[in-house]
C-alpha positions in Angstrom: 117.6 58.2 132.3 118.1 61.9 131.3 115.3 63.3 129.0 115.4 66.7 127.2 113.3 69.5 128.9 113.6 67.6 132.3 116.3 67.6 135.1 116.9 65.8 138.6 116.6 67.8 141.7 117.2 66.7 145.3 116.0 68.6 148.6 118.1 67.6 151.7 116.2 68.4 154.8 116.6 67.4 158.3 114.0 64.8 158.3 114.3 63.5 154.6 116.3 63.4 151.4 113.6 63.9 148.6 114.3 63.6 144.8 112.5 63.7 141.6 112.7 64.5 137.8 111.1 67.8 137.1 109.5 69.0 133.9 111.2 72.4 133.3 108.3 73.4 130.9 105.9 73.5 133.8 107.8 73.0 137.1 105.7 69.9 137.4 107.4 66.6 139.0 107.7 64.5 135.8 107.6 61.2 137.9 106.7 60.5 141.5 108.7 61.8 144.3 111.4 59.6 146.0 111.9 60.0 149.7 114.7 58.4 152.1 115.0 59.4 155.6 117.8 61.6 156.3 120.4 59.5 158.2 121.5 60.6 161.7 124.0 62.0 162.2 123.4 63.7 159.1 127.4 63.7 158.1 128.6 64.4 154.6 129.5 61.0 153.7 126.1 59.6 155.0 124.2 62.1 153.3 126.4 61.3 150.1 125.8 57.7 150.2 121.8 58.5 150.6 122.0 61.0 147.6 123.8 58.1 145.6 121.0 55.6 146.5 118.2 58.1 145.6 119.5 58.8 142.1 120.0 55.0 141.5 116.3 54.3 142.5 115.5 57.0 140.1 117.6 55.6 137.2 119.0 58.8 136.5 122.1 59.1 134.6 122.3 63.0 134.0 123.4 66.1 135.9 122.0 66.5 139.5 121.0 69.9 141.3 121.1 69.5 145.2 119.8 71.7 147.9 121.5 72.0 151.5 120.2 74.0 154.5 123.7 75.8 154.0 125.3 78.8 152.8 126.9 77.7 149.7 130.1 79.5 148.2 131.8 77.9 145.2 130.5 74.7 145.9 131.5 75.0 149.5 129.3 74.7 152.6 129.7 77.7 154.9 127.1 76.8 157.6 125.0 73.9 158.6 121.5 74.3 159.6 119.6 70.8 160.8 122.5 68.7 159.4 125.9 67.8 161.2 128.2 70.4 162.0 130.9 68.7 160.1 129.6 69.9 156.7 131.0 73.4 157.4 133.8 73.9 154.9 133.0 70.6 153.2 133.6 71.2 149.4 129.8 69.6 148.9 130.1 69.9 145.1 133.0 67.7 144.9 131.7 65.2 147.5 128.6 64.5 145.8 130.0 64.4 142.2 132.2 61.8 143.5 129.4 59.8 145.1 127.7 60.0 141.7 130.4 58.7 139.6 132.0 62.1 138.4 129.0 63.6 137.1 128.1 67.3 136.9 126.5 68.6 140.3 125.1 71.9 141.3 124.6 72.5 144.9 122.8 75.4 146.3 121.0 76.7 149.6 117.6 75.3 150.1 115.7 78.6 150.5 117.4 79.8 147.5 116.2 76.7 145.4 112.6 77.3 146.8 112.9 81.0 145.7 113.8 80.3 142.3 110.9 77.7 141.8 108.4 80.2 143.3 109.6 83.1 141.0 109.4 81.0 137.9 106.4 78.7 138.4 104.7 79.6 141.5 103.4 82.6 143.6 105.5 85.2 142.2 105.4 83.9 138.4 103.8 86.9 137.2 105.7 89.5 139.2 108.5 91.5 137.0 110.4 92.9 139.8 112.1 92.1 143.3 110.7 89.0 144.8 111.8 88.1 148.3 110.6 84.6 149.7 110.7 84.0 153.5 110.2 80.5 154.9 108.9 80.5 158.3 109.8 77.0 160.3 112.3 76.2 162.8 113.9 79.4 161.7 113.5 81.8 158.7 115.1 81.0 155.5 115.3 83.6 152.7 115.9 84.0 149.1 116.0 87.4 146.8 115.2 87.2 143.2 115.3 90.3 140.8 113.5 89.4 137.4 114.5 85.9 137.5 118.2 86.3 138.9 119.0 84.9 142.2 120.9 86.8 144.7 122.4 83.9 146.5 122.8 83.3 150.3 120.7 85.8 151.8 120.3 85.2 155.5 117.6 87.8 156.4 116.3 85.5 159.2 119.3 86.7 161.1 118.9 90.4 161.0 118.7 92.3 164.0 115.1 93.7 164.7 114.9 95.5 168.0 117.7 93.7 169.7 116.5 90.3 168.7 117.3 88.3 165.4 114.4 88.1 163.1 113.9 84.1 163.4 113.9 84.3 167.2 110.9 86.9 166.9 109.0 85.5 164.1 109.8 81.8 163.1 106.6 79.6 163.4 108.4 77.6 166.0 108.3 80.8 168.1 104.5 80.6 167.7 104.3 77.1 168.7 106.8 77.6 171.9 105.0 80.5 173.2 101.6 79.4 172.2 100.9 82.7 170.2 97.7 83.3 168.4 97.8 84.0 164.9 97.1 87.7 165.7 99.9 87.8 168.3 102.3 86.1 166.0 101.5 88.3 162.9 102.5 91.3 164.9 106.0 90.0 165.2 105.8 88.9 161.4 105.0 92.4 160.7 108.1 93.8 162.5 110.3 91.7 160.3 108.5 92.4 157.2 108.4 96.2 157.7 112.2 96.3 158.7 112.8 94.3 155.1 110.7 96.2 153.1 112.1 99.6 154.4 115.7 98.3 153.4 114.7 96.4 149.9 111.7 97.6 148.9 110.5 94.2 147.0 107.4 94.0 144.9 106.2 91.0 146.7 106.9 88.9 149.7 106.2 84.9 149.1 105.6 83.4 152.6 106.7 79.6 152.7 107.0 76.7 155.2 104.6 74.7 156.7 102.5 77.5 158.3 101.7 78.8 154.7 99.3 76.3 154.5 97.2 78.3 156.9 97.9 81.5 155.1 94.2 82.6 155.3 94.6 82.8 159.2 97.5 85.1 159.4 98.3 87.0 156.1 95.2 89.0 156.3 96.4 90.1 159.7 99.7 91.6 158.7 100.0 95.4 158.7 103.0 96.0 156.4 102.8 97.7 152.9 104.2 95.2 150.5 101.9 92.5 149.3 102.3 89.2 150.7 101.2 86.0 149.1 101.6 82.4 150.1 103.9 79.8 148.5 102.1 77.7 146.0 104.9 74.8 145.4 105.7 74.2 149.2 107.0 70.5 149.6 108.2 70.5 146.1 109.7 73.7 145.8 113.3 72.7 146.8 113.3 69.8 144.3 112.1 72.0 141.4 114.7 75.0 142.3 117.4 72.3 142.4 116.4 70.9 139.0 116.3 74.7 137.8 119.9 75.5 138.9 121.4 72.3 137.4 119.8 73.0 134.2 121.0 76.7 134.2 124.4 75.7 135.4 123.9 78.0 138.5 126.3 77.1 141.1 126.6 79.8 144.2 
Protein backbone atom coordinates (compact mmCIF):
# COMPACT_ATOMS: atom_id res chain seq x y z
CA UNK A 1 0.00 0.00 0.00
CA UNK A 2 1.10 3.63 -0.48
CA UNK A 3 2.23 5.68 2.50
CA UNK A 4 2.79 9.40 2.88
CA UNK A 5 6.47 10.30 2.64
CA UNK A 6 7.27 7.14 0.69
CA UNK A 7 7.37 6.19 -2.98
CA UNK A 8 8.00 3.04 -4.97
CA UNK A 9 10.94 2.65 -7.34
CA UNK A 10 11.88 -0.11 -9.75
CA UNK A 11 15.30 -0.48 -11.39
CA UNK A 12 15.41 -2.63 -14.54
CA UNK A 13 18.80 -4.11 -15.33
CA UNK A 14 20.25 -6.75 -17.57
CA UNK A 15 20.19 -9.42 -14.87
CA UNK A 16 17.48 -8.34 -12.44
CA UNK A 17 14.35 -6.23 -11.98
CA UNK A 18 14.58 -4.75 -8.48
CA UNK A 19 12.08 -2.69 -6.55
CA UNK A 20 11.32 -1.34 -3.10
CA UNK A 21 9.46 1.29 -1.12
CA UNK A 22 11.73 4.28 -0.46
CA UNK A 23 11.63 6.62 2.54
CA UNK A 24 11.92 9.98 0.79
CA UNK A 25 13.12 11.74 3.94
CA UNK A 26 16.28 9.65 4.14
CA UNK A 27 16.69 7.82 0.83
CA UNK A 28 16.70 4.51 2.68
CA UNK A 29 14.65 1.52 1.59
CA UNK A 30 11.59 1.35 3.83
CA UNK A 31 11.12 -2.37 3.21
CA UNK A 32 13.28 -5.20 1.95
CA UNK A 33 14.16 -5.00 -1.73
CA UNK A 34 12.37 -7.42 -4.06
CA UNK A 35 14.31 -8.84 -7.00
CA UNK A 36 13.07 -10.91 -9.93
CA UNK A 37 15.39 -12.21 -12.65
CA UNK A 38 15.18 -10.23 -15.87
CA UNK A 39 13.35 -12.33 -18.47
CA UNK A 40 15.20 -13.35 -21.60
CA UNK A 41 14.60 -12.11 -24.13
CA UNK A 42 13.93 -8.86 -22.27
CA UNK A 43 11.11 -7.72 -24.54
CA UNK A 44 8.72 -4.93 -23.55
CA UNK A 45 5.83 -7.29 -22.77
CA UNK A 46 8.03 -9.68 -20.79
CA UNK A 47 9.49 -6.85 -18.71
CA UNK A 48 6.04 -5.32 -18.17
CA UNK A 49 4.76 -8.65 -16.80
CA UNK A 50 7.76 -8.84 -14.45
CA UNK A 51 7.13 -5.29 -13.21
CA UNK A 52 3.48 -6.14 -12.56
CA UNK A 53 4.51 -9.25 -10.61
CA UNK A 54 7.00 -7.26 -8.54
CA UNK A 55 4.51 -4.51 -7.64
CA UNK A 56 1.93 -7.14 -6.65
CA UNK A 57 4.47 -8.86 -4.40
CA UNK A 58 5.15 -5.54 -2.71
CA UNK A 59 1.41 -4.86 -2.19
CA UNK A 60 1.91 -1.31 -3.49
CA UNK A 61 -1.12 0.53 -4.86
CA UNK A 62 0.31 3.96 -5.67
CA UNK A 63 2.33 5.52 -8.50
CA UNK A 64 5.52 3.78 -9.61
CA UNK A 65 8.85 5.12 -10.83
CA UNK A 66 10.78 2.87 -13.21
CA UNK A 67 14.28 3.03 -14.68
CA UNK A 68 15.30 1.65 -18.05
CA UNK A 69 18.78 1.37 -19.58
CA UNK A 70 17.54 3.61 -22.37
CA UNK A 71 17.37 7.23 -23.44
CA UNK A 72 13.84 8.29 -22.45
CA UNK A 73 12.03 11.12 -24.28
CA UNK A 74 8.41 11.88 -23.32
CA UNK A 75 7.97 8.32 -22.07
CA UNK A 76 9.36 6.81 -25.29
CA UNK A 77 12.45 4.57 -25.20
CA UNK A 78 14.87 5.76 -27.87
CA UNK A 79 17.75 3.33 -27.26
CA UNK A 80 18.16 -0.11 -25.68
CA UNK A 81 21.20 -1.27 -23.69
CA UNK A 82 21.21 -4.77 -22.15
CA UNK A 83 17.52 -5.15 -23.03
CA UNK A 84 15.86 -6.33 -26.22
CA UNK A 85 16.22 -4.07 -29.26
CA UNK A 86 12.43 -4.08 -29.66
CA UNK A 87 12.32 -1.46 -26.88
CA UNK A 88 13.43 1.22 -29.33
CA UNK A 89 10.48 3.60 -29.98
CA UNK A 90 8.29 1.77 -27.44
CA UNK A 91 5.98 3.98 -25.37
CA UNK A 92 7.32 2.61 -22.08
CA UNK A 93 5.20 4.88 -19.89
CA UNK A 94 1.98 3.68 -21.50
CA UNK A 95 3.14 0.05 -21.49
CA UNK A 96 3.88 0.01 -17.77
CA UNK A 97 0.80 2.03 -16.86
CA UNK A 98 -1.43 -0.47 -18.64
CA UNK A 99 0.39 -3.39 -17.03
CA UNK A 100 -0.26 -1.78 -13.62
CA UNK A 101 -3.96 -1.16 -14.11
CA UNK A 102 -3.73 2.37 -15.45
CA UNK A 103 -1.90 3.92 -12.51
CA UNK A 104 0.56 6.82 -12.79
CA UNK A 105 4.01 5.77 -13.98
CA UNK A 106 7.24 7.70 -14.58
CA UNK A 107 10.02 6.09 -16.64
CA UNK A 108 13.55 7.50 -16.77
CA UNK A 109 17.06 6.51 -17.72
CA UNK A 110 18.81 4.33 -15.13
CA UNK A 111 21.93 6.49 -14.85
CA UNK A 112 19.77 9.61 -14.48
CA UNK A 113 17.96 7.95 -11.58
CA UNK A 114 21.25 7.03 -9.91
CA UNK A 115 22.51 10.58 -10.36
CA UNK A 116 19.42 12.05 -8.72
CA UNK A 117 19.78 9.70 -5.76
CA UNK A 118 23.49 10.38 -5.24
CA UNK A 119 22.91 14.12 -5.56
CA UNK A 120 20.22 14.24 -2.87
CA UNK A 121 21.18 11.45 -0.48
CA UNK A 122 24.60 10.12 -1.42
CA UNK A 123 28.11 11.15 -2.34
CA UNK A 124 27.16 14.61 -3.65
CA UNK A 125 24.50 15.62 -1.13
CA UNK A 126 26.61 18.50 0.20
CA UNK A 127 27.59 19.84 -3.23
CA UNK A 128 25.74 22.99 -4.30
CA UNK A 129 26.69 23.10 -7.94
CA UNK A 130 27.19 20.91 -10.99
CA UNK A 131 27.40 17.18 -10.25
CA UNK A 132 28.32 14.56 -12.84
CA UNK A 133 27.76 10.87 -12.13
CA UNK A 134 29.61 8.34 -14.26
CA UNK A 135 28.86 4.63 -13.88
CA UNK A 136 31.72 2.41 -14.97
CA UNK A 137 30.52 -1.02 -16.06
CA UNK A 138 29.97 -2.73 -19.41
CA UNK A 139 29.84 0.81 -20.77
CA UNK A 140 29.85 4.24 -19.14
CA UNK A 141 26.53 5.72 -18.07
CA UNK A 142 26.22 9.38 -17.13
CA UNK A 143 23.96 11.80 -15.31
CA UNK A 144 24.25 15.56 -14.91
CA UNK A 145 22.65 17.47 -12.03
CA UNK A 146 22.71 21.22 -11.40
CA UNK A 147 21.61 22.31 -7.94
CA UNK A 148 19.27 19.35 -7.70
CA UNK A 149 17.86 19.65 -11.22
CA UNK A 150 18.42 16.79 -13.66
CA UNK A 151 19.64 17.44 -17.20
CA UNK A 152 18.20 14.23 -18.67
CA UNK A 153 19.62 11.76 -21.16
CA UNK A 154 23.27 12.74 -21.26
CA UNK A 155 25.28 10.09 -23.08
CA UNK A 156 28.84 11.10 -22.22
CA UNK A 157 30.00 7.51 -22.46
CA UNK A 158 29.76 7.92 -26.23
CA UNK A 159 31.80 11.12 -26.53
CA UNK A 160 34.80 10.79 -28.85
CA UNK A 161 38.16 11.01 -27.11
CA UNK A 162 41.20 10.62 -29.30
CA UNK A 163 39.29 8.72 -31.97
CA UNK A 164 37.65 6.31 -29.53
CA UNK A 165 34.39 6.44 -27.59
CA UNK A 166 34.88 7.13 -23.88
CA UNK A 167 33.36 3.81 -22.84
CA UNK A 168 35.55 1.89 -25.30
CA UNK A 169 38.50 3.53 -23.59
CA UNK A 170 37.59 3.49 -19.90
CA UNK A 171 34.62 1.26 -19.03
CA UNK A 172 35.47 -1.26 -16.32
CA UNK A 173 34.79 -4.00 -18.88
CA UNK A 174 37.80 -2.68 -20.83
CA UNK A 175 39.98 -3.10 -17.74
CA UNK A 176 38.82 -6.69 -17.37
CA UNK A 177 39.06 -7.59 -21.04
CA UNK A 178 42.56 -6.16 -21.46
CA UNK A 179 43.70 -7.26 -17.99
CA UNK A 180 44.83 -3.70 -17.18
CA UNK A 181 46.30 -2.76 -13.82
CA UNK A 182 44.49 -0.08 -11.84
CA UNK A 183 47.26 2.35 -12.80
CA UNK A 184 46.89 1.58 -16.52
CA UNK A 185 43.12 1.83 -16.37
CA UNK A 186 43.21 5.05 -14.31
CA UNK A 187 45.25 6.66 -17.10
CA UNK A 188 42.36 6.02 -19.51
CA UNK A 189 39.76 7.19 -17.00
CA UNK A 190 41.78 10.38 -16.51
CA UNK A 191 41.61 11.12 -20.26
CA UNK A 192 37.83 10.84 -20.12
CA UNK A 193 37.50 13.01 -17.02
CA UNK A 194 39.83 15.72 -18.34
CA UNK A 195 37.81 15.95 -21.55
CA UNK A 196 34.52 16.23 -19.64
CA UNK A 197 35.78 18.72 -17.07
CA UNK A 198 37.21 20.95 -19.81
CA UNK A 199 33.79 21.00 -21.49
CA UNK A 200 31.50 21.30 -18.46
CA UNK A 201 33.52 22.31 -15.39
CA UNK A 202 31.62 20.17 -12.86
CA UNK A 203 32.14 20.68 -9.13
CA UNK A 204 32.49 16.94 -8.54
CA UNK A 205 32.51 13.62 -10.34
CA UNK A 206 30.67 10.76 -8.63
CA UNK A 207 32.06 7.38 -9.71
CA UNK A 208 29.53 4.57 -9.73
CA UNK A 209 29.34 1.03 -11.01
CA UNK A 210 30.67 -2.10 -9.37
CA UNK A 211 34.27 -0.94 -9.57
CA UNK A 212 33.43 1.96 -7.23
CA UNK A 213 33.66 -0.58 -4.40
CA UNK A 214 37.41 -0.62 -5.07
CA UNK A 215 37.66 3.17 -5.24
CA UNK A 216 40.64 3.34 -2.89
CA UNK A 217 42.70 1.41 -5.45
CA UNK A 218 42.15 3.73 -8.42
CA UNK A 219 40.63 7.12 -7.54
CA UNK A 220 43.92 8.28 -5.93
CA UNK A 221 45.67 7.42 -9.22
CA UNK A 222 43.56 9.81 -11.32
CA UNK A 223 45.25 12.91 -12.72
CA UNK A 224 42.33 15.24 -13.44
CA UNK A 225 41.68 18.42 -11.45
CA UNK A 226 38.03 17.95 -10.40
CA UNK A 227 37.38 15.99 -7.17
CA UNK A 228 36.23 12.41 -7.73
CA UNK A 229 34.24 10.59 -5.03
CA UNK A 230 32.86 7.06 -4.95
CA UNK A 231 29.10 6.59 -5.12
CA UNK A 232 27.49 5.78 -1.77
CA UNK A 233 24.14 4.19 -2.65
CA UNK A 234 25.49 1.68 -5.19
CA UNK A 235 22.89 -1.02 -5.96
CA UNK A 236 19.98 0.93 -4.43
CA UNK A 237 20.61 4.18 -6.34
CA UNK A 238 18.37 3.33 -9.29
CA UNK A 239 15.46 2.34 -7.04
CA UNK A 240 15.84 5.49 -4.95
CA UNK A 241 16.09 7.75 -8.00
CA UNK A 242 13.04 6.15 -9.60
CA UNK A 243 11.05 6.75 -6.42
CA UNK A 244 12.22 10.36 -6.33
CA UNK A 245 11.18 10.86 -9.95
CA UNK A 246 7.64 9.60 -9.52
CA UNK A 247 7.22 11.56 -6.29
CA UNK A 248 8.30 14.76 -8.07
CA UNK A 249 6.44 13.97 -11.28
CA UNK A 250 9.66 14.09 -13.31
CA UNK A 251 9.09 12.54 -16.73
CA UNK A 252 11.97 12.96 -19.21
